[in-house]
N, CA and C of each residue as an Amber inpcrd file, in Angstrom:
protein
   753
 113.4130000-177.7840000 114.1880000 113.8020000-177.7350000 115.8030000
 114.6550000-176.3720000 116.0060000 114.8730000-176.4060000 117.0880000
 115.6240000-174.7830000 117.3650000 116.5400000-175.1810000 117.9380000
 117.9650000-174.6800000 116.9090000 119.3150000-174.7780000 118.4230000
 119.4420000-174.2150000 119.2130000 120.7370000-174.6610000 120.0240000
 120.9040000-173.3190000 120.8810000 122.1860000-172.6650000 120.5630000
 122.2020000-171.4000000 120.4480000 123.0310000-170.6990000 120.4930000
 124.1460000-170.2010000 121.2830000 124.1310000-170.7740000 121.9830000
 125.0450000-170.6850000 123.4960000 126.5160000-171.4720000 122.6120000
 127.4230000-170.4700000 123.0820000 128.9270000-171.0600000 122.3960000
 129.1300000-172.5020000 123.5210000 130.1230000-173.1390000 122.7090000
 130.3900000-174.3030000 123.2510000 131.5250000-174.3300000 124.4090000
 131.6460000-174.8380000 125.3530000 132.4180000-174.6440000 126.4410000
 133.7160000-174.6560000 125.9420000 134.7130000-173.8510000 126.8910000
 135.8590000-173.8270000 125.9450000 137.0190000-174.8830000 126.6620000
 137.5280000-175.4250000 126.0760000 138.8160000-176.3120000 126.8430000
 139.7990000-175.8050000 127.6670000 140.0530000-176.6610000 128.3520000
 141.0290000-176.3370000 129.8320000 141.9640000-175.9100000 128.6800000
 142.9320000-174.5940000 129.5630000 144.3140000-173.6690000 129.2130000
 145.1070000-174.9390000 129.1790000 146.2460000-175.2140000 128.2900000
 146.9410000-176.5740000 128.3260000 148.1480000-175.8490000 128.7860000
 148.9060000-176.4010000 129.7030000 149.7650000-175.3740000 131.1770000
 151.1940000-174.8990000 130.4460000 151.7490000-173.5010000 130.1690000
 152.6610000-172.9000000 129.6850000 153.0640000-173.8670000 129.5520000
 154.5550000-173.9390000 128.3190000 155.4320000-174.5620000 128.2600000
 156.5990000-174.0410000 129.3360000 157.8670000-174.9050000 129.2250000
 158.8160000-174.1110000 130.3820000 159.6970000-173.7640000 129.6310000
 160.5050000-172.4640000 130.1370000 161.2510000-171.4490000 129.8920000
 162.2870000-172.4060000 128.9240000 163.3000000-171.9670000 128.1740000
 163.7900000-172.6860000 127.4780000 165.5870000-172.4200000 128.1700000
 165.8230000-173.3870000 129.1140000 167.2290000-173.2010000 129.7510000
 167.3350000-173.0400000 131.2900000 168.4910000-173.2260000 131.5360000
 168.5740000-172.8720000 132.7840000 168.5660000-171.1850000 133.1170000
 168.7330000-170.4090000 132.2210000 168.6170000-169.1950000 132.6510000
 167.4690000-168.6460000 132.1310000 166.0230000-169.2040000 131.2660000
 165.1270000-168.8520000 131.6730000 164.5770000-169.9460000 132.9100000
 164.9160000-170.6030000 133.7140000 164.0800000-171.0390000 134.8440000
 164.3150000-170.0360000 135.6570000 165.6650000-169.2050000 135.4350000
 166.0810000-168.4340000 136.7700000 164.9560000-167.5920000 136.3850000
 165.0780000-166.9000000 135.3010000 163.9670000-165.5900000 134.9250000
 162.3430000-166.1380000 135.3600000 162.3870000-166.8220000 135.1930000
 160.2500000-167.1280000 135.7330000 160.7780000-167.2350000 136.9340000
 161.5320000-167.2200000 137.6710000 161.7810000-167.7870000 139.7520000
 161.8100000-166.2610000 139.6010000 162.7560000-165.3230000 139.3020000
 162.0270000-164.0220000 139.6910000 161.1870000-162.9960000 139.3240000
 160.6760000-162.9380000 137.6660000 159.6980000-162.4430000 137.2790000
 158.4320000-162.7350000 136.9980000 158.0830000-164.4590000 137.3740000
 156.9580000-164.9260000 136.7910000 156.6520000-165.9310000 138.0520000
 156.3980000-166.3210000 139.1780000 156.6780000-166.6910000 140.2690000
 155.3680000-167.3720000 140.1650000 154.1400000-166.4740000 139.8260000
 153.2740000-167.5270000 139.7580000 153.1260000-168.4350000 138.5190000
 153.7520000-168.1900000 137.3780000 153.9650000-169.3360000 136.6600000
 154.7040000-170.5290000 136.5230000 155.4560000-170.0580000 137.5350000
 156.8600000-171.3000000 138.0340000 155.8230000-171.7160000 138.6720000
 155.2060000-171.2330000 139.7070000 154.4800000-172.4880000 140.8470000
 153.5480000-172.7770000 140.2140000 152.5340000-172.4690000 139.0310000
 151.8520000-173.1810000 138.1140000 152.5140000-174.3950000 136.9210000
 153.9290000-174.6870000 137.1510000 154.3230000-175.3760000 136.6270000
 154.7040000-176.2110000 137.4560000 155.0650000-176.3060000 138.6830000
 155.6270000-176.8840000 139.8820000 153.9050000-177.7580000 139.8120000
 152.7490000-177.5380000 139.9870000 151.5710000-177.8740000 139.9490000
 151.1760000-178.8790000 139.2990000 151.3870000-178.8510000 137.8510000
 151.3670000-179.3720000 136.4930000 152.1110000-180.2340000 136.4170000
 153.0550000-180.3330000 136.9870000 154.3370000-181.2060000 136.7940000
 155.4410000-181.7500000 135.9840000 155.2100000-180.4710000 135.2950000
 155.9240000-180.2500000 133.8890000 157.2390000-180.3030000 133.8260000
 157.9350000-180.5390000 133.1500000 159.8130000-180.5950000 133.5270000
 160.4740000-180.4730000 134.9010000 159.7170000-181.3810000 136.2020000
 160.0720000-180.7880000 137.2750000 161.8880000-181.1620000 137.4560000
 162.1360000-182.1320000 136.8340000 163.4720000-182.8840000 137.2710000
 164.6790000-181.9830000 136.6740000 164.4980000-181.3750000 135.4170000
 164.7030000-180.1650000 134.5790000 165.0790000-179.0240000 135.5820000
 163.9040000-178.3780000 136.2530000 163.7990000-177.3150000 137.1990000
 164.2610000-177.6150000 138.4260000 164.1810000-178.8100000 139.2780000
 165.2430000-179.2800000 140.3460000 166.4660000-179.0880000 140.3030000
 167.2930000-179.7810000 139.2090000 168.2800000-179.2770000 138.5950000
 169.1320000-178.0600000 138.9670000 168.0200000-177.3040000 137.9240000
 169.0280000-175.7080000 137.8600000 168.5920000-174.7080000 139.2480000
 167.6080000-175.1430000 140.2770000 167.5190000-174.7640000 141.3130000
 168.3640000-174.9720000 142.3650000 168.8790000-176.2870000 142.1440000
 169.7280000-176.8930000 143.3960000 171.5810000-175.9410000 142.5800000
 171.4190000-176.0320000 141.1670000 172.5420000-175.1750000 140.8210000
 172.5980000-173.9460000 141.3880000 171.4930000-173.3990000 141.3870000
 171.0560000-171.9600000 141.7190000 171.2370000-171.8130000 143.4560000
 171.2900000-172.2690000 143.8890000 170.8690000-172.7990000 145.5080000
 172.7460000-172.3690000 145.8870000 173.7830000-173.5410000 145.5170000
 174.8260000-173.8250000 145.4940000 175.6080000-172.2750000 145.1980000
 175.5630000-171.4230000 143.7160000 176.2440000-170.9610000 143.1980000
 175.7310000-169.9000000 143.9490000 174.4890000-169.2200000 144.3630000
 174.0580000-168.3640000 145.2550000 174.8580000-168.5260000 146.8180000
 174.9510000-169.4310000 147.2970000 175.2590000-169.2600000 148.5550000
 176.8170000-169.3760000 148.9390000 177.3430000-170.3600000 147.7850000
 178.9970000-170.0130000 148.0890000 179.0390000-168.6700000 147.5380000
 178.5930000-168.2290000 147.1150000 179.1580000-166.4760000 146.7860000
 179.1630000-165.8310000 148.4980000 177.6200000-165.7120000 148.7110000
 177.1990000-165.5050000 150.2930000 178.0880000-165.8460000 151.1390000
 178.6290000-166.9630000 151.2170000 179.4890000-167.6470000 152.5210000
 180.4570000-167.0820000 152.2140000 181.0990000-167.1030000 151.1830000
 182.6810000-166.4880000 151.0860000 182.9850000-165.2020000 151.0800000
 181.4930000-164.5300000 150.9260000 181.6500000-162.7480000 151.7000000
 181.5560000-163.0250000 153.0300000 180.9200000-163.5890000 153.9490000
 180.3180000-163.5160000 155.3040000 182.1630000-164.0150000 155.5130000
 182.7250000-164.8090000 154.7310000 184.0090000-165.1830000 155.6260000
 185.3030000-164.0960000 155.2880000 184.6210000-163.4810000 154.7840000
 185.9530000-162.4580000 154.3860000 185.8730000-161.9070000 155.3250000
 185.0910000-162.0660000 156.1430000 185.1300000-160.9760000 157.4350000
 186.5150000-161.3980000 158.5580000 186.3190000-162.3930000 158.3040000
 187.7170000-163.0810000 159.1170000 188.8810000-163.4990000 158.1550000
 188.4770000-163.7880000 156.7790000 189.6870000-163.8610000 155.7530000
 190.3110000-165.2780000 156.2600000 191.2790000-165.5200000 155.2860000
 191.8000000-166.7380000 154.7400000 190.8070000-167.9350000 154.5640000
 191.1060000-169.3190000 155.3100000 190.6680000-170.3170000 155.0970000
 189.1600000-170.1880000 155.5410000 188.0840000-169.3310000 155.8550000
 187.5370000-169.0560000 156.6440000 186.3580000-168.7310000 155.2030000
 186.7200000-168.0000000 154.0520000 186.2690000-168.0500000 153.0940000
 186.0010000-169.1400000 152.4180000 186.6750000-170.0260000 152.4910000
 186.7730000-171.3820000 151.8040000 185.7890000-172.2540000 152.5320000
 185.5340000-172.2280000 153.7670000 184.7780000-172.8850000 154.6320000
 183.4300000-172.0860000 154.5580000 183.1940000-171.2230000 154.6980000
 181.8110000-170.4940000 154.6500000 181.4010000-170.4420000 153.3830000
 182.2350000-170.6380000 151.6950000 181.2040000-170.9880000 150.4250000
 181.1880000-172.5940000 150.5090000 181.3410000-173.0430000 151.1900000
 180.9350000-174.8480000 151.3960000 179.9840000-174.4590000 152.6130000
 179.7880000-174.5700000 153.2050000 178.8740000-174.7440000 154.3920000
 177.5030000-174.0420000 154.1400000 177.0470000-172.4890000 153.7800000
 176.2130000-172.2800000 153.3020000 175.5610000-173.3170000 152.6330000
 175.7460000-173.5600000 151.1370000 175.0830000-174.2870000 150.2110000
 174.8280000-175.5400000 151.1600000 175.5710000-176.6010000 151.9310000
 174.7890000-177.2940000 152.4640000 174.0180000-177.0710000 153.6160000
 174.0720000-175.9880000 154.0200000 172.7670000-175.9550000 154.9170000
 171.0610000-175.6200000 154.7040000 171.2330000-175.1240000 153.0320000
 170.1270000-174.3750000 152.5890000 169.9020000-176.1080000 151.5610000
 170.9840000-176.4200000 150.8510000 170.3230000-178.1890000 150.1940000
 170.1390000-179.2350000 151.2030000 170.3350000-179.2010000 152.4980000
 170.0860000-180.2400000 153.9440000 168.8300000-180.0010000 153.9410000
 168.5680000-178.6950000 154.2280000 166.9210000-178.1960000 154.7470000
 165.8990000-178.6290000 153.7370000 166.3630000-178.2770000 152.2130000
 165.5750000-178.7790000 151.2060000 164.7670000-180.0430000 151.3120000
 166.2000000-180.9960000 151.2070000 166.2010000-182.6560000 151.3390000
 165.4930000-183.0450000 152.6120000 165.8190000-182.4880000 153.7680000
 164.5910000-183.0160000 154.7540000 163.3120000-182.7410000 154.8390000
 163.1200000-180.8680000 154.9120000 161.8500000-180.2680000 154.6210000
 160.7950000-181.0960000 153.7910000 161.3690000-181.3100000 152.3590000
 160.1170000-181.7440000 151.2910000 159.4850000-183.0470000 151.7550000
 160.7300000-184.1020000 151.9080000 159.4260000-185.2880000 152.5390000
 159.0670000-185.5800000 153.6760000 159.2200000-183.9680000 154.7760000
 158.6180000-184.3490000 155.5250000 157.1720000-183.4020000 155.2930000
 156.9230000-182.5630000 154.6870000 155.7320000-181.7960000 153.5910000
 154.9150000-182.8960000 153.0960000 155.6760000-183.5930000 152.4810000
 154.8930000-185.0580000 151.7480000 154.1030000-185.9570000 152.4010000
 155.1000000-186.4050000 153.9040000 154.9240000-187.1620000 154.4740000
 153.4390000-186.6150000 155.7200000 153.6140000-185.1280000 156.2110000
 152.6990000-184.9090000 156.8550000 151.2090000-184.8010000 156.0220000
 151.1070000-183.9320000 155.0560000 150.5260000-183.8670000 154.0120000
 149.4870000-185.2460000 153.4230000 150.1760000-186.6870000 153.4920000
 149.6160000-187.6480000 152.8570000 148.7540000-188.0190000 154.5190000
 149.3860000-187.9330000 155.3580000 149.1720000-188.2820000 157.0330000
 147.7290000-187.6340000 157.3490000 147.2160000-186.2410000 156.3270000
 146.2450000-185.2960000 156.8410000 145.3420000-185.6750000 155.5340000
 145.8260000-186.4650000 154.5440000 144.7570000-186.6490000 153.4650000
 144.9070000-185.8300000 152.1230000 146.3570000-185.2050000 152.0270000
 147.0570000-184.7220000 151.1100000 147.4680000-185.4580000 150.2610000
 146.8690000-185.0670000 148.9500000 147.8970000-185.8030000 147.7560000
 149.0950000-186.2200000 147.6360000 149.7310000-187.1610000 147.6010000
 151.3170000-187.4740000 147.8120000 151.8080000-187.3880000 146.4390000
 152.7330000-186.0430000 146.3460000 153.7050000-185.6410000 144.9790000
 154.8260000-185.4820000 145.6370000 156.0010000-185.8920000 146.2230000
 157.2320000-185.7170000 146.1650000 158.0380000-185.1740000 145.1820000
 157.7940000-185.3620000 144.1240000 158.3760000-184.7660000 143.6970000
 158.5590000-183.1920000 143.1230000 157.2030000-183.0290000 143.0530000
 156.2120000-181.7040000 143.1220000 156.8050000-180.7860000 144.2780000
 156.5740000-181.4200000 145.8020000 157.2300000-180.8760000 146.8360000
 158.2500000-180.4270000 146.7350000 159.5230000-181.7020000 146.4510000
 161.1470000-181.1800000 146.4790000 160.9140000-179.9850000 145.5210000
 160.5480000-179.8470000 144.5790000 160.7330000-178.9770000 143.6770000
 160.1470000-177.5970000 144.1280000 159.1440000-177.7760000 145.0990000
 158.6890000-176.2590000 145.4150000 159.4630000-175.8580000 146.8310000
 159.8670000-177.0660000 147.2240000 160.9970000-176.5730000 147.8300000
 162.4210000-175.6440000 147.7750000 162.4870000-176.5140000 146.7170000
 163.9810000-176.2290000 146.3700000 164.0530000-174.7410000 145.9690000
 162.7790000-174.6300000 144.7130000 162.6350000-173.3330000 144.0070000
 162.3800000-171.9940000 144.8620000 161.6900000-172.4720000 145.9470000
 161.1910000-171.1940000 147.1170000 162.8510000-171.0100000 147.8440000
 163.7670000-172.0500000 148.1390000 165.2350000-171.7910000 148.7620000
 165.7740000-171.2220000 147.8280000 165.4850000-171.3600000 146.4640000
 166.3940000-170.3670000 145.3150000 166.3380000-168.9660000 145.1950000
 164.8930000-168.9090000 145.6090000 164.3550000-167.4330000 145.3860000
 165.0450000-166.5120000 146.8820000 165.4200000-167.1540000 147.6740000
 165.7230000-167.1900000 148.8090000 167.1430000-166.8850000 148.7400000
 168.3580000-167.7520000 148.1800000 169.4390000-167.3740000 148.2130000
 169.7600000-166.2350000 146.8880000 168.9360000-165.8550000 145.8290000
 169.2820000-164.8320000 145.2450000 169.1320000-163.7510000 145.6040000
 168.1360000-163.6950000 146.9520000 167.3870000-162.4480000 147.7280000
 168.8640000-161.9360000 148.4800000 169.7070000-162.8930000 149.1570000
 170.7520000-163.1730000 149.9940000 172.2290000-162.8130000 149.2120000
 172.4310000-163.3170000 147.7460000 173.0660000-162.6820000 146.8640000
 173.2620000-161.2220000 146.3660000 172.0870000-160.9430000 146.2070000
 171.6850000-159.6630000 146.2390000 172.3390000-158.5750000 147.3920000
 172.2820000-159.1180000 148.3990000 172.7970000-158.3740000 149.3500000
 174.4820000-158.4800000 149.4070000 174.8350000-159.3030000 149.1430000
 176.6580000-159.3720000 149.0620000 177.2730000-158.4290000 149.1030000
 176.7310000-157.2730000 147.8330000 177.5650000-155.8400000 148.2640000
 177.4310000-155.1910000 149.6440000 176.5070000-155.6250000 150.4830000
 176.2930000-154.5260000 151.4350000 177.2670000-155.4910000 152.6530000
 177.0680000-156.6820000 152.3960000 178.0380000-157.6060000 153.3790000
 179.3510000-156.8300000 153.0380000 179.5940000-157.3370000 152.0780000
 181.5160000-155.9730000 151.6070000 181.9990000-154.9830000 151.9250000
 180.4320000-154.5150000 151.8380000 180.7530000-152.9750000 152.7250000
 180.8400000-152.9210000 153.7390000 180.1650000-153.8270000 154.5480000
 180.4180000-153.2930000 155.7730000 181.6790000-153.9250000 156.5500000
 182.2360000-154.8940000 155.2870000 183.7930000-155.5340000 155.9240000
 184.6890000-154.3060000 155.8170000 184.7230000-153.3440000 154.5920000
 185.5760000-152.4400000 154.2830000 185.3850000-151.2370000 154.7740000
 184.3430000-151.0680000 155.6560000 183.8490000-150.2630000 156.7180000
 184.1420000-150.1730000 158.1450000 184.8400000-151.9350000 158.3710000
 185.3670000-152.6140000 159.5010000 184.3230000-152.5070000 160.6340000
 182.8600000-152.5840000 160.0050000 181.9010000-152.7880000 160.9660000
 181.9770000-153.7980000 162.0270000 181.8310000-153.1790000 163.2870000
 182.0730000-154.0880000 164.2860000 181.3380000-155.3540000 164.0910000
 181.7990000-156.1940000 164.9450000 181.5550000-157.9420000 165.0080000
 179.8450000-158.3280000 165.3930000 179.6020000-157.5430000 166.4230000
 178.4740000-157.7440000 166.7180000 176.8100000-157.0630000 165.8080000
 177.5670000-155.8800000 165.2770000 176.7050000-155.2850000 164.3410000
 176.6430000-155.7120000 162.5820000 177.7480000-156.7000000 162.6060000
 177.7520000-157.2930000 161.4040000 176.5800000-158.6730000 161.3760000
 176.7310000-159.4730000 162.6220000 175.8790000-160.2420000 163.3980000
 174.4950000-160.1010000 162.6680000 174.0960000-158.8500000 163.5890000
 172.5820000-158.2150000 163.7320000 172.2260000-158.1580000 162.0010000
 173.0870000-157.5320000 161.0320000 172.7860000-157.1170000 159.7920000
 172.2680000-158.8430000 158.8310000 173.3290000-159.6950000 159.3580000
 172.9680000-160.8260000 158.5840000 171.8860000-161.6120000 159.0370000
 171.3030000-161.2050000 160.2860000 170.2530000-161.7360000 160.8660000
 169.1390000-161.4100000 160.1770000 169.1130000-160.4390000 160.1410000
 168.2170000-159.5690000 159.6120000 168.0360000-160.1810000 158.2630000
 169.4330000-159.9880000 157.2340000 168.8610000-160.0900000 155.9760000
 168.4690000-161.7810000 155.4420000 169.0200000-162.5780000 156.6550000
 168.6140000-164.1330000 156.4670000 167.3400000-164.5700000 157.1980000
 166.5100000-163.4710000 157.9120000 165.4600000-163.7500000 158.2630000
 164.2950000-163.3720000 157.2820000 164.9950000-162.3010000 156.1820000
 164.3430000-161.8700000 155.2320000 164.2410000-162.9410000 154.0080000
 165.4110000-163.0130000 153.8430000 165.1390000-164.2360000 152.3880000
 164.9250000-165.6570000 152.9390000 164.3760000-166.1390000 154.5590000
 163.9210000-167.1240000 154.6700000 162.3450000-166.4830000 154.8470000
 161.9160000-165.7090000 155.0420000 160.3150000-165.4260000 155.1680000
 160.0950000-165.6820000 153.2770000 160.6980000-165.0080000 152.7160000
 160.3620000-164.9990000 151.5190000 159.8930000-166.3710000 150.8640000
 161.3250000-167.2050000 151.0800000 160.9900000-168.4810000 150.5800000
 159.9640000-168.9950000 151.4390000 159.9190000-168.5790000 152.2750000
 158.7430000-169.2980000 153.2600000 157.0030000-169.3070000 152.8430000
 156.9880000-168.0640000 152.2940000 155.9760000-167.1510000 151.9070000
 155.6410000-167.9920000 150.2180000 156.5470000-168.1770000 149.5630000
 156.2680000-168.7220000 148.4660000 155.8530000-169.8470000 148.0720000
 156.5220000-170.7980000 149.3910000 155.7880000-172.2380000 149.4630000
 154.4690000-171.9000000 150.5030000 153.8780000-171.3920000 151.1490000
 152.7900000-171.1880000 151.6280000 151.5540000-170.3960000 150.0680000
 152.1250000-170.0180000 149.8150000 151.5560000-169.7520000 147.9000000
 151.1370000-170.5830000 147.4940000 152.0790000-171.8010000 147.3500000
 151.6530000-172.8960000 146.3290000 150.4620000-173.5060000 147.0600000
 150.9050000-173.8640000 148.3350000 150.1950000-175.1120000 149.0030000
 148.5870000-174.1820000 149.3380000 148.4140000-173.0770000 149.6230000
 147.1970000-172.0070000 149.8150000 146.3210000-172.2690000 148.6200000
 146.7580000-172.8100000 147.0850000 146.1470000-173.1960000 145.4980000
 145.5500000-174.3920000 145.8550000 146.0390000-175.1410000 146.1690000
 145.3920000-176.4810000 146.6330000 144.1490000-176.5740000 147.1870000
 143.4100000-177.3930000 146.8380000 142.3400000-178.1120000 147.4370000
 142.2190000-179.3650000 147.8950000 141.1010000-179.7320000 149.0330000
 141.0890000-180.9500000 149.8350000 141.6650000-180.5140000 151.0110000
 141.8630000-182.1330000 151.8860000 141.7320000-181.7080000 153.0720000
 143.6380000-182.2780000 153.5770000 143.9580000-181.2320000 154.7160000
 145.1610000-181.5730000 155.4740000 145.8660000-180.4150000 154.8060000
 145.6280000-179.5780000 153.7110000 145.9490000-178.4630000 153.3040000
 146.7780000-177.1640000 154.7490000 145.6640000-176.6800000 155.2160000
 145.7820000-175.7340000 155.8610000 147.0070000-176.4640000 157.4720000
 146.4690000-177.6190000 157.8040000 147.8160000-178.3660000 158.5600000
 148.7430000-178.6000000 157.7980000 149.2360000-179.0540000 156.9440000
 150.1760000-179.2570000 155.8070000 151.6260000-177.4560000 156.0950000
 150.3520000-176.7890000 155.9990000 151.2830000-175.1980000 155.9860000
 151.7090000-174.9130000 157.3820000 150.8210000-175.2020000 158.2960000
 151.8170000-175.2020000 159.7050000 152.7030000-176.1580000 160.0650000
 152.5870000-177.4630000 159.3570000 153.5070000-178.0900000 159.9630000
 154.9640000-177.8240000 158.9550000 154.7160000-177.5310000 157.5180000
 155.6910000-177.3290000 157.1360000 156.2980000-175.9660000 157.9900000
 156.0850000-175.0270000 158.0780000 156.4770000-173.8010000 158.4520000
 157.4130000-174.5250000 160.2440000 156.8170000-175.2600000 160.6630000
 157.4270000-175.8720000 162.2550000 158.5730000-176.4590000 161.7780000
 158.4980000-177.3060000 161.0220000 159.6780000-178.3890000 160.2710000
 160.7210000-177.2910000 159.6470000 160.2710000-176.3870000 158.6890000
 161.5160000-175.6390000 158.2290000 162.2010000-174.4720000 159.2540000
 161.6940000-174.0830000 160.3510000 162.1410000-173.5250000 160.9740000
 163.4390000-174.0400000 161.6230000 162.3720000-175.7590000 162.5220000
 163.1750000-176.3130000 163.0660000 164.9550000-177.3730000 162.2350000
 164.5650000-177.9970000 161.1160000 165.4550000-178.0620000 160.2440000
 166.6340000-177.2060000 159.8700000 166.3380000-175.7530000 159.3440000
 166.7410000-174.8900000 158.9360000 167.7100000-174.1580000 160.3070000
 167.3730000-173.8100000 161.2030000 168.0700000-173.7670000 162.2770000
 169.2320000-174.3120000 163.0020000 168.5580000-175.7540000 163.0170000
 169.3830000-176.6900000 163.8240000 170.5280000-176.9750000 162.6580000
 170.0730000-177.4720000 161.7650000 171.5680000-177.1870000 160.2770000
 172.5470000-176.0060000 160.5780000 171.9150000-174.9550000 160.4180000
 172.8880000-173.5940000 160.5500000 173.7620000-173.6310000 161.8000000
 173.2680000-173.9310000 162.7710000 173.8450000-174.3010000 164.4390000
 174.8270000-175.3370000 164.5230000 174.6220000-176.2610000 163.3810000
 175.4900000-177.5540000 163.6460000 176.7330000-177.7910000 162.5830000
 176.8120000-176.1810000 162.1030000 177.8810000-176.2800000 160.6860000
 178.6230000-174.5600000 161.0440000 178.3170000-174.1530000 162.3310000
 178.6650000-172.5400000 162.7100000 179.7950000-172.8050000 162.7120000
 181.3450000-172.1250000 162.6800000 180.8870000-170.5820000 162.5510000
 181.0800000-170.4080000 161.1820000 180.1850000-168.8490000 161.2710000
 180.1980000-168.7590000 159.7380000 180.9580000-167.2150000 159.7670000
 180.4480000-166.5090000 160.6550000 180.8890000-165.0150000 160.5180000
 182.0850000-165.1180000 162.1480000 183.4270000-164.7780000 161.8740000
 184.2840000-165.1390000 162.8280000 184.8210000-163.6630000 163.1660000
 185.3540000-163.4330000 164.4260000 186.0310000-162.2160000 164.7260000
 187.2210000-162.3860000 164.0870000 187.9980000-161.5220000 163.3360000
 189.2140000-161.1700000 163.0220000 190.7060000-161.6380000 164.0460000
 190.3820000-161.3270000 165.1880000 191.0700000-161.8740000 166.0430000
 190.7650000-163.0940000 166.6200000 190.3810000-163.6280000 166.0890000
 190.1180000-165.6700000 166.6780000 191.8900000-165.8120000 165.7200000
 192.4180000-166.8650000 166.7550000 193.5490000-167.1110000 165.9350000
 193.2570000-168.8940000 165.4820000 192.6900000-169.3650000 165.4760000
 192.6310000-170.2300000 164.7090000 190.7440000-170.7530000 164.3100000
 190.4990000-171.0280000 162.7840000 189.3020000-171.1390000 162.4920000
 188.8480000-172.5530000 162.5230000 187.8820000-173.5400000 163.2350000
 187.4190000-174.6860000 162.4940000 186.9800000-174.6110000 161.9580000
 186.5820000-175.8420000 160.8130000 185.5210000-175.8640000 159.8130000
 183.9150000-175.8770000 160.6270000 184.0470000-176.7560000 161.8360000
 182.8290000-176.9150000 162.6900000 183.1980000-176.6020000 164.1150000
 182.4260000-176.3940000 164.9560000 182.5550000-176.2960000 166.2910000
 182.6620000-177.6150000 166.9870000 183.0200000-178.0730000 167.6910000
 182.7490000-179.1730000 169.2190000 181.4620000-179.5860000 168.9960000
 180.9490000-180.8980000 168.6830000 179.5580000-180.9010000 168.9680000
 179.0910000-180.9500000 170.4850000 178.4020000-179.7250000 170.8390000
 177.8560000-179.8160000 171.9380000 176.3510000-179.7780000 172.4770000
 175.9990000-178.2680000 172.9780000 174.8200000-178.2720000 172.9600000
 173.9800000-178.4720000 171.6680000 172.6900000-178.3810000 171.8210000
 171.9180000-177.9500000 170.4470000 171.4980000-175.8820000 170.3640000
 170.5070000-175.8650000 169.4410000 170.4610000-174.4960000 169.0420000
 169.2180000-174.2570000 170.4400000 168.6120000-175.1980000 170.1950000
 167.3880000-174.5170000 172.1560000 168.3900000-175.0020000 173.2950000
 169.2890000-175.2080000 173.5940000 170.1220000-175.1730000 174.4950000
 170.8470000-173.9800000 174.7410000 171.1420000-173.7950000 173.4180000
 172.1010000-172.4500000 173.5870000 170.7940000-171.2670000 173.5650000
 170.1000000-170.7610000 173.2370000 168.3010000-170.3270000 173.5220000
 168.4500000-170.3410000 175.0090000 168.3260000-171.3650000 175.5260000
 167.8000000-171.2850000 176.9490000 168.8170000-170.5960000 177.4030000
 170.3550000-171.1070000 177.4020000 171.4360000-170.5120000 177.8040000
 171.5720000-169.0940000 178.2510000 171.1140000-168.7310000 176.4840000
 170.9370000-166.9640000 176.6200000 169.9560000-166.0300000 177.5830000
 168.7680000-167.2110000 177.0990000 167.5830000-166.7340000 178.3820000
 168.0890000-166.4060000 180.0410000 168.7130000-167.7330000 180.2590000
 169.3170000-167.1860000 181.6360000 170.5230000-166.5550000 181.7930000
 171.1360000-166.0450000 180.9260000 171.4960000-164.9840000 181.2600000
 171.5210000-163.5750000 181.1700000 170.2460000-163.6780000 180.1550000
 169.6680000-162.4570000 180.3560000 169.0520000-162.1810000 181.5510000
 168.8240000-163.3180000 182.8110000 167.8010000-162.8180000 183.9050000
 169.0650000-163.3620000 184.9390000 170.3220000-163.0150000 184.4250000
 171.6330000-162.7310000 185.5050000 171.6890000-164.5350000 185.9350000
 171.6510000-165.4820000 185.5860000 172.1430000-166.4630000 185.6160000
 173.1620000-167.2140000 185.1560000 173.9570000-167.3050000 185.3620000
 175.3120000-167.9610000 184.3190000 175.5570000-169.5150000 185.6200000
 176.5880000-170.0400000 184.1720000 177.0400000-171.1240000 185.4390000
 178.8550000-171.2410000 185.4720000 178.9330000-171.9250000 186.2420000
 180.8330000-171.2710000 186.2370000 181.2260000-172.2280000 185.1660000
 180.7500000-173.1820000 183.7430000 181.6270000-173.4470000 183.1850000
 181.6800000-172.4530000 181.9950000 180.2760000-171.4240000 181.6070000
 179.8600000-170.6080000 180.8810000 180.5820000-169.1800000 181.3040000
 180.3780000-168.6390000 182.2440000 180.9490000-167.5550000 182.4490000
 181.7970000-167.9670000 183.9020000 182.9760000-168.1500000 183.8500000
 184.0050000-168.4550000 185.0010000 183.8800000-167.1340000 186.1330000
 184.6600000-167.0750000 187.1820000 184.4080000-165.9420000 187.7640000
 186.0510000-165.7040000 187.8180000 186.4400000-163.9870000 188.2840000
 187.3680000-163.7640000 188.1210000 188.4480000-164.0480000 188.4720000
 188.6920000-164.5530000 189.9220000 189.2760000-165.2420000 190.3300000
 189.9490000-166.8780000 189.6220000 189.0460000-167.0100000 188.9200000
 189.3450000-168.2290000 188.1480000 189.9780000-168.6150000 187.1240000
 190.0230000-167.1420000 186.2110000 190.7160000-167.1830000 185.3260000
 192.2190000-167.5100000 185.3770000
């Protein structure tokens, strides 16, 4: 009897063991995001990973918020250190269930724990990028950079960090198979932008002019972010309202 000389098929590789300790998780996030995404996909120790990423967001964004608040100084340093972590954690808390629900409606497998770990890990990566920009923020303050220049620089920094976080999530979803993947990616991008933008707007101000006499924790509830954008577009076209731009004789 002739026996086959073909080798037996190799067994599927087991998921790699998670790194030891919180610093191991952060190191994996910075140096081996492919491995971290594979870990999330396999569901290995997601609870521990999520806790570490939440702590990373809280610590990094507190540092960034305090640095931004130092432009005004005083109590705004503490306000910024409290509000910016709330923005990112609130974005994660609302975006992850939206991703799961949207994916389930489109035929994607329901994995709320994995989706939450993915979104929080991606936001933690963005928070680390922003924390790396803290010396630049402090440099702008020490050079007495103008208010609008500081605003522009912060917008660029936050945009880069947000795109990096979103790219990490899209990268993970692109590896999945089955229905609903593409639509879930598009839906998540929309939800991510809307939730993050509105939370940021609701908890403003962050960068306050040094001459501002009093600094509120948050501004009074008024128009939404989209109302403000619409008003800005009208202002660009030269259309003003009496309440927002009073005439000189009415001042």
